[in-house]
C-alpha positions in Angstrom: 140.0 116.8 107.5 139.7 113.0 107.1 138.7 111.5 103.8 138.1 107.9 102.8 139.1 107.5 99.2 137.5 104.7 97.2 138.2 103.4 93.7 136.3 101.0 91.5 139.3 100.1 89.4 141.6 97.2 90.2 144.8 98.1 92.2 147.6 99.0 89.8 150.6 96.8 89.5 152.9 99.8 89.6 151.1 102.4 91.8 153.7 105.1 91.3 153.1 104.9 87.5 149.4 105.2 87.7 147.8 108.7 87.5 144.9 108.3 89.9 147.0 106.6 92.5 149.5 109.5 92.2 146.7 112.0 92.6 145.2 110.4 95.7 148.6 110.0 97.3 149.2 113.7 96.8 145.8 114.5 98.4 146.5 112.2 101.3 149.9 113.7 101.9 148.4 117.2 102.3 144.9 116.4 103.7 145.2 113.0 105.2 142.9 110.0 104.6 143.0 106.4 103.5 142.3 104.4 100.3 140.1 101.4 99.6 139.6 99.5 96.3 136.1 98.2 96.2 136.5 96.1 93.0 136.4 92.5 94.3 137.6 90.9 91.0 141.2 90.8 91.9 140.4 88.1 94.5 137.0 86.6 93.5 137.1 83.2 91.6 134.0 84.3 89.7 133.5 87.6 87.9 131.5 90.1 89.9 129.6 92.8 87.9 130.1 96.3 89.0 126.5 96.6 90.0 127.6 94.7 93.1 130.9 96.5 93.8 131.3 97.8 97.3 128.6 95.6 98.9 131.2 93.1 100.1 132.8 95.9 102.1 129.8 97.9 103.0 129.8 96.8 106.7 133.4 97.8 107.0 132.8 101.1 105.3 129.9 102.0 107.5 131.9 101.0 110.7 134.8 103.2 109.5 132.6 106.2 109.0 133.2 107.1 112.6 136.8 107.9 111.6 136.1 109.8 108.4 134.1 112.9 107.6 133.4 112.3 103.9 133.9 109.8 101.1 135.8 110.6 97.9 134.9 108.1 95.2 136.9 107.8 91.9 135.6 106.1 88.7 136.4 106.6 85.0 132.7 107.0 83.9 129.5 108.2 85.5 128.3 104.8 86.7 125.7 104.7 89.5 127.2 102.2 92.0 124.3 101.3 94.3 126.4 100.7 97.4 127.2 104.5 97.6 123.5 105.1 98.5 124.0 103.2 101.8 126.9 105.4 103.0 126.0 107.9 105.7 128.8 110.4 105.2 128.8 112.8 102.2 130.0 111.3 99.0 132.1 113.2 96.3 132.2 111.4 93.0 135.1 112.2 90.7 134.6 111.2 87.0 138.1 110.9 85.8 137.7 110.1 82.1 135.1 112.6 81.0 131.4 112.4 80.2 130.2 111.1 76.8 126.9 111.7 75.0 125.1 109.0 76.9 123.0 110.5 79.7 123.8 109.0 83.1 121.3 108.2 85.9 120.8 111.8 86.9 118.7 111.3 90.1 121.6 109.2 91.5 124.2 111.8 90.8 121.9 114.7 92.0 121.6 113.0 95.4 125.4 113.0 95.9 127.2 115.7 97.8 129.1 116.7 94.7 130.2 115.4 91.3 133.8 116.5 90.3 135.0 116.6 86.7 138.3 117.8 85.3 137.3 119.3 82.0 134.9 122.0 80.8 133.3 119.7 78.2 132.0 117.3 80.9 131.0 120.2 83.1 128.8 121.8 80.4 127.3 118.5 79.4 126.3 117.6 83.0 124.9 121.1 83.6 122.9 120.9 80.4 121.3 117.7 81.6 120.3 119.6 84.8 122.9 118.6 87.4 123.6 121.5 89.8 126.1 119.8 92.1 129.0 119.6 89.6 132.4 121.1 90.3 135.3 121.6 88.0 138.7 120.6 89.5 141.6 120.9 87.1 144.1 118.1 87.4 147.6 118.8 88.7 151.0 117.3 88.7 154.4 118.0 90.3 155.5 120.3 87.6 158.8 121.0 89.3 159.9 117.4 88.6 160.2 118.3 84.9 162.7 120.4 83.0 162.6 121.6 79.4 165.1 119.9 77.2 164.3 120.7 73.6 165.8 118.5 70.9 166.1 119.4 67.2 163.6 117.8 64.8 165.6 116.3 61.9 165.0 113.1 60.0 163.4 111.1 62.9 160.5 112.0 65.1 160.2 110.3 68.5 156.9 110.1 70.3 156.3 108.9 73.9 153.2 106.7 74.4 152.4 106.3 78.1 148.8 105.2 78.2 149.1 101.4 78.1 146.1 99.1 77.6 144.6 97.1 80.5 142.9 94.6 78.1 143.5 93.2 74.7 140.5 95.1 73.3 142.2 98.3 74.3 144.9 97.8 71.8 142.3 99.0 69.3 140.4 101.5 71.4 143.5 103.1 72.8 145.0 103.4 69.4 148.0 101.1 70.0 147.4 99.0 66.9 146.9 102.2 64.9 150.2 103.6 66.2 152.1 100.5 65.3 150.5 100.6 61.8 151.5 104.2 61.5 155.1 103.3 62.4 155.1 100.6 59.8 154.1 103.2 57.2 156.5 105.9 58.4 160.0 104.6 58.8 161.2 107.9 60.4 158.7 107.5 63.3 160.0 106.0 66.5 157.7 105.1 69.4 158.7 104.8 73.0 156.1 102.9 75.0 156.0 103.2 78.8 154.2 100.0 79.9 152.6 99.0 83.2 153.4 95.3 83.7 150.2 94.2 81.9 150.2 92.5 78.4 153.9 93.2 77.8 154.1 89.9 75.9 151.2 90.9 73.7 152.7 94.2 72.6 156.0 92.5 71.9 154.3 90.0 69.7 152.5 92.7 67.7 155.7 94.6 67.2 157.5 91.6 65.9 154.6 90.6 63.7 154.8 94.0 61.9 158.6 93.9 61.7 159.1 97.3 63.4 161.4 96.3 66.2 163.9 99.0 65.3 161.3 101.7 65.5 159.8 100.8 68.9 161.3 101.0 72.4 159.3 99.2 75.1 160.0 100.2 78.7 158.2 97.9 81.1 159.5 99.3 84.4 159.3 102.4 86.7 161.6 105.1 85.2 162.4 108.8 85.5 159.8 110.2 83.1 161.5 113.5 82.9 164.6 111.7 81.6 162.5 109.9 79.0 160.8 113.1 77.9 164.2 114.7 77.4 164.8 112.3 74.5 161.4 112.7 72.6 159.9 115.4 70.5 156.3 115.0 71.7 153.8 112.6 73.5 150.7 111.0 72.2 147.5 109.6 73.9 144.6 108.2 71.9 141.1 106.9 72.7 138.3 106.0 70.3 135.6 107.1 72.8 135.4 109.1 76.1 135.8 107.0 79.2 138.8 105.0 78.2 141.6 107.4 79.4 141.5 110.3 81.8 140.0 113.5 80.5 143.5 115.1 81.1 146.0 112.2 80.8 148.8 112.7 83.2 151.3 111.6 80.6 150.3 114.6 78.4 150.5 116.9 81.4 154.0 115.6 82.1 154.9 116.2 78.5 153.7 119.9 78.6 155.5 120.4 81.9 158.7 119.3 80.1 158.0 121.7 77.2 157.1 118.9 74.7 153.9 119.3 72.6 151.2 116.6 72.6 149.1 114.7 70.2 145.6 113.8 71.5 142.5 112.3 69.9 139.3 114.3 69.6 137.4 112.0 71.9 139.6 113.0 74.9 138.4 116.2 76.4 141.9 117.6 76.7 141.8 118.0 72.9 139.8 121.2 73.5 142.5 122.7 75.6 145.3 121.6 73.2 143.5 123.2 70.2 142.7 126.5 72.0 146.3 126.8 73.4 148.1 125.6 70.3 150.4 123.3 72.3 150.0 120.2 70.1 147.8 118.7 67.5 144.4 116.9 67.6 144.1 113.5 66.1 140.7 113.5 64.3 140.6 109.8 63.7 142.1 106.9 65.7 143.6 105.3 62.6 147.1 105.1 61.0 146.0 107.7 58.5 144.7 110.0 61.2 147.8 109.7 63.3 150.1 110.4 60.3 148.1 113.5 59.4 148.5 114.8 62.9 152.2 114.0 62.9 152.7 115.9 59.6 151.0 118.9 61.2 153.2 118.6 64.3 156.3 118.5 62.2 155.2 121.5 60.0 154.6 123.7 63.1 157.0 122.1 65.6 158.8 125.2 66.8 155.7 127.2 67.6 153.9 124.2 69.2 157.0 123.5 71.3 157.1 127.1 72.4 153.5 127.0 73.4 153.9 123.8 75.3 156.8 125.3 77.3 154.7 128.4 78.1 151.6 126.5 79.5 153.2 123.3 80.8 154.5 124.8 84.1 151.5 127.2 84.5 148.1 125.6 84.1 148.3 122.2 85.9 150.1 122.5 89.2 149.7 120.0 92.0 149.1 122.8 94.5 146.2 124.2 92.4 144.5 120.8 92.3 144.9 120.2 96.0 143.5 123.7 96.8 140.5 123.1 94.6 139.7 119.8 96.3 140.2 121.3 99.7 137.7 124.0 98.9 135.3 121.4 97.6 135.6 119.3 100.7 135.1 122.3 102.9 132.0 123.4 100.9 130.5 120.0 101.2 131.1 119.7 104.9 129.8 123.2 105.6 126.6 122.4 103.6 126.1 119.2 105.6 126.7 120.8 109.0 
C-alpha cells in the first residue's frame, strides 16, 4: 500500500516534537509512503493565501500518482483546498483539530473518498450536516515509551505545557497569557513549557515582564518527555476555540500514558473524554480565573484523578490501534474505488 501524505501546515522546526509529523512517520514506518508539504509560504517572498495552496506542486503531484494508490491529506480545520479536486487518486482528508459550529463546504467534502476525524464530537456534527463518508480514527501514541512515576502533591503544583504558539496572537488563543497570569496570582503554581523553537524570545519577555521567572521553566529543545512528565503533577492544554490545537493533543495523551491527569479547555473535543473518564479537569474559560478554578478542582481530587489517568492512559490511545484503523480505512477506500 503506497500513500502520498500531504500537509497544509509549514514544516515544523523540530519534527520529532510535532504531533502530526510523529503520526505520519508512524504510518509510513508500517504502511510506507512519502510526505509533501503543500504550503508555499516558507519559500515565497509574498504571502500566498491557502486558496492557492497545492497548485504550485499540482503537476508534480499528478505525475507522482503513478507511484501512489491514494492521497492522505492533513489539515487542522475543514477547509476546501481547491487543488485536491484535480487529483486523480482517492483523497482521504484528516481534520486534526476538530470541527466547530461553522458549517464547511459540504459538497466538497462529500466528493472526497473519506473524511477522517479523531473525536466523537466532530463525527456527530459532520453526520448531522449530512456527510456520510466520515470515519472516526482515534489517535495513538507509543504508550510503551511512558512509565508512571507518581509524585506527592504538597505545597507546589507543577503543570506541563506542551502546546506552544506558532504566532503572537496564539499567546492569547492558546491560553499562554492566561497561564502566566494564573501563575502570577498563584505563587505555588509552577509551569514547565516545552517550546518548539518559535517565539522563544517572546515568551521569555512576557515571563520577565510579570516577574514570575522562579515559577516558570522554559525548555526550548528536544527532550525525553517521559522524564519531564515524571517531575510534574499534570499537563494542561488550552484553546479558546476549536481548530487551534489537535482534537486530542498528543501532549495530553503522553500525560495520561504516564499516569498524570490533564487539564483541557472545553473548546477542545478531548474535554468530553476527560469529563466522562474522570482523568482530569475541564477548564471552562480560557482565563486566569478559569484556570485557577480547574487547578483547585484538580488539587481537591488529585488522587482519584491520577488513578483514573493511570488506568486509561495505556489502554485507549495505542499507536497500533491508530495504525490499524487507518489501514482499514485505506483498504475500504481502495476496495470501493476498484
